[in-house]
C-alpha positions in Angstrom: 18.3 0.1 -55.1 18.1 -3.0 -57.2 15.0 -4.8 -58.9 14.5 -8.3 -59.6 11.8 -10.1 -62.1 10.0 -12.8 -60.6 6.8 -13.3 -62.6 6.1 -10.9 -65.9 2.8 -12.9 -66.9 -0.7 -11.3 -66.5 -3.7 -13.1 -65.5 -2.4 -16.7 -65.9 0.7 -18.1 -66.3 2.6 -18.3 -69.8 4.5 -21.1 -71.4 7.3 -19.9 -71.6 7.7 -17.2 -68.8 5.3 -18.6 -67.0 5.7 -17.0 -63.5 3.0 -14.7 -62.7 3.5 -11.2 -61.4 5.8 -11.0 -58.7 9.2 -8.5 -58.0 11.9 -8.5 -55.4 13.3 -5.1 -54.6 16.2 -4.6 -52.2 18.1 -1.6 -51.0 21.1 -2.3 -48.1 19.6 -5.0 -45.6 16.1 -4.5 -46.9 14.2 -7.0 -49.1 10.5 -6.2 -50.1 8.3 -8.9 -52.1 5.6 -7.3 -53.8 3.0 -9.3 -55.1 3.0 -13.0 -54.7 1.6 -14.0 -58.3 1.4 -18.1 -59.0 5.2 -19.0 -59.7 7.2 -16.1 -58.2 7.8 -17.9 -55.0 10.0 -20.6 -56.8 12.2 -17.6 -58.7 12.6 -15.7 -55.5 14.7 -18.9 -53.9 16.8 -18.8 -56.4 17.7 -14.8 -55.6 17.0 -14.9 -51.7 16.1 -17.0 -49.0 13.0 -16.4 -48.0 14.7 -16.0 -43.9 16.0 -13.3 -45.3 12.9 -11.1 -46.6 11.6 -8.0 -44.3 8.0 -7.9 -45.6 5.3 -8.5 -48.5 3.1 -6.4 -50.4 0.3 -7.3 -51.7 -1.5 -5.1 -54.4 -4.7 -6.6 -54.9 -6.9 -9.6 -54.4 -6.5 -11.5 -58.1 -4.6 -14.7 -58.2 -2.1 -14.2 -60.7 -0.5 -11.0 -57.7 -1.7 -13.4 -54.5 -1.3 -17.1 -55.4 2.2 -17.8 -53.9 1.3 -16.0 -50.2 0.3 -20.0 -49.6 3.6 -20.9 -50.1 5.2 -18.4 -48.1 2.8 -19.1 -45.4 3.3 -23.2 -45.4 7.1 -22.4 -45.2 7.3 -20.1 -42.4 4.6 -21.4 -40.1 5.6 -25.0 -40.4 9.1 -25.2 -41.8 11.0 -22.3 -40.5 8.7 -20.8 -37.4 8.4 -17.3 -38.4 6.1 -15.3 -36.3 4.5 -11.9 -36.8 6.3 -11.2 -39.9 5.0 -8.1 -41.8 2.6 -8.7 -44.8 1.1 -5.2 -46.5 -2.5 -5.8 -48.2 -5.5 -3.8 -48.9 -8.7 -4.0 -46.4 -10.0 -7.2 -45.9 -7.7 -9.6 -48.0 -6.4 -11.6 -45.2 -9.9 -12.4 -44.7 -10.7 -12.9 -48.4 -7.6 -15.2 -48.5 -8.0 -16.7 -45.1 -10.7 -19.3 -47.0 -8.1 -21.6 -48.5 -6.3 -21.8 -44.3 -9.7 -22.5 -42.7 -9.5 -18.4 -42.1 -6.3 -19.9 -39.8 -3.3 -18.0 -40.6 -1.7 -18.7 -36.9 0.6 -16.1 -35.7 2.6 -16.3 -39.2 1.6 -13.1 -40.4 1.1 -9.5 -39.1 -1.0 -8.3 -41.6 -1.2 -4.6 -42.1 -3.5 -2.5 -44.1 -2.5 -0.3 -46.9 -4.6 2.6 -48.3 -4.2 5.6 -50.4 -1.7 8.3 -50.4 -0.4 6.2 -47.6 3.1 6.6 -46.5 5.1 4.0 -45.2 8.9 3.1 -44.3 9.9 -0.5 -44.6 14.0 -0.7 -43.4 15.8 1.4 -45.8 13.1 1.8 -48.1 9.7 4.1 -48.2 6.6 3.1 -49.9 4.1 5.5 -50.7 0.6 4.0 -52.2 -2.3 5.1 -54.7 -5.7 3.3 -55.6 -5.5 2.5 -59.4 -8.5 2.1 -61.9 -9.4 -1.7 -61.4 -12.4 -3.1 -60.2 -10.8 -4.5 -56.7 -9.3 -2.3 -54.3 -5.5 -2.0 -56.3 -2.8 -0.2 -55.2 -0.1 1.0 -57.0 3.9 1.7 -55.1 6.3 3.8 -55.3 9.5 3.1 -53.7 12.1 5.2 -52.9 15.8 4.2 -51.2 19.4 5.2 -52.2 17.8 8.6 -53.7 16.7 6.9 -56.5 12.3 6.1 -57.1 10.8 3.5 -58.8 6.5 3.3 -59.5 5.0 0.3 -60.2 2.1 0.6 -61.1 0.0 -3.4 -60.1 -3.1 -3.5 -62.3 -5.0 -0.6 -63.6 -7.2 1.1 -66.6 -6.3 4.3 -68.3 -8.2 6.6 -65.7 -5.3 6.3 -63.6 -1.5 6.7 -64.4 1.7 7.0 -62.9 1.0 10.8 -63.2 -0.4 10.4 -59.7 3.1 10.0 -58.3 5.6 13.0 -58.4 7.1 12.7 -62.1 10.8 12.1 -63.3 10.9 8.3 -61.4 14.0 6.5 -61.8 12.2 3.9 -63.3 8.5 2.7 -64.5 7.4 -0.3 -64.0 4.6 -0.6 -65.5 1.7 -3.2 -66.8 1.2 -3.1 -70.5 -1.6 -6.1 -70.7 -2.9 -5.9 -74.5 -1.9 -4.5 -77.6 -3.7 -1.5 -78.3 -5.5 -2.8 -81.3 -6.6 -6.1 -79.4 -7.9 -4.6 -75.8 -10.0 -7.3 -74.2 -10.9 -5.3 -71.2 -10.4 -1.4 -70.2 -9.5 -2.7 -66.7 -5.8 -2.6 -68.3 -3.7 -0.6 -70.2 -2.5 -1.4 -73.7 1.4 -1.2 -74.0 0.7 2.0 -76.1 -0.8 3.7 -72.7 1.7 2.3 -70.7 4.1 4.1 -73.0 2.5 7.4 -73.4 1.5 7.5 -69.6 5.0 7.1 -68.9 6.2 10.0 -71.3 3.9 11.9 -69.7 5.4 11.5 -66.2 8.5 12.3 -67.2 9.7 8.6 -66.5 13.9 8.1 -66.7 12.8 4.3 -67.9 9.9 2.3 -68.7 9.6 -1.4 -67.9 6.3 -3.3 -69.5 5.2 -6.2 -67.6 1.8 -8.1 -66.8 1.5 -9.4 -70.0 -1.4 -11.2 -71.5 0.1 -15.0 -72.1 -0.8 -14.5 -75.9 0.6 -11.0 -76.5 3.9 -11.4 -78.2 6.5 -9.9 -75.6 8.6 -8.2 -78.5 5.3 -6.8 -80.2 4.6 -5.2 -77.3 8.0 -3.6 -76.6 7.9 -1.9 -79.9 4.5 -0.4 -79.3 5.5 0.8 -76.1 8.9 1.9 -77.4 6.7 4.0 -80.0 4.4 5.7 -77.5 7.3 6.3 -74.8 9.7 7.6 -77.2 12.8 5.9 -75.9 13.7 1.9 -76.0 11.7 0.0 -73.3 12.7 -2.9 -71.4 10.7 -6.2 -70.8 10.4 -7.7 -67.3 11.7 -10.5 -68.1 11.6 -13.1 -65.5 15.1 -13.4 -63.1 16.3 -10.0 -64.2 18.0 -8.3 -62.2 18.0 -4.5 -62.8 19.5 -1.4 -60.6 16.9 1.2 -60.6 
């Protein structure tokens, strides 16, 4: 199983790593785009032809996680004429996003509802969802394949953590929006909290993402490394890694 980072900026695009949340997970012939944050679609096309995608998963409604679904829709509806392409999303999201397409998605997407504790199989991968501590309906995603397992926290406050899934994941991809001394909101994690949660869950590796654009990535990695107790990676856009 392979992870490609398409974007890591939280809330809005940063000056350097400017694409927002987006991740491509591949195993065998299966390719799933998880979260379509602004700027991630361009990076996606550097790694895979969109025609070769198996499905899209949207974890919640915030623009920094969904904005590029519109670009994919335009390509698939008018460019390559796809029909019934699977898009997994929280209940009500197609209607919320539909306002910008006059509530006319055509038959391009086959919208499928995800829910808490749900397990689905998409090609070679098995996905399990868990409701996080974030104001809109938001789901973390566990992805299993090739005898490997990764957990993507999506957005969450500290009242939920990766311990909701089985311990000892091979990779935890955790939001780490703020430095702990300068948290602007309790609806997100600090790098310190991300490290603590991954350590308590026995994660083999921790990669942090969704940084507030004004946070220095080196400072966030140092803070998470201290609390995790082992070297922590940063989700640099276009990074490709085996899980």
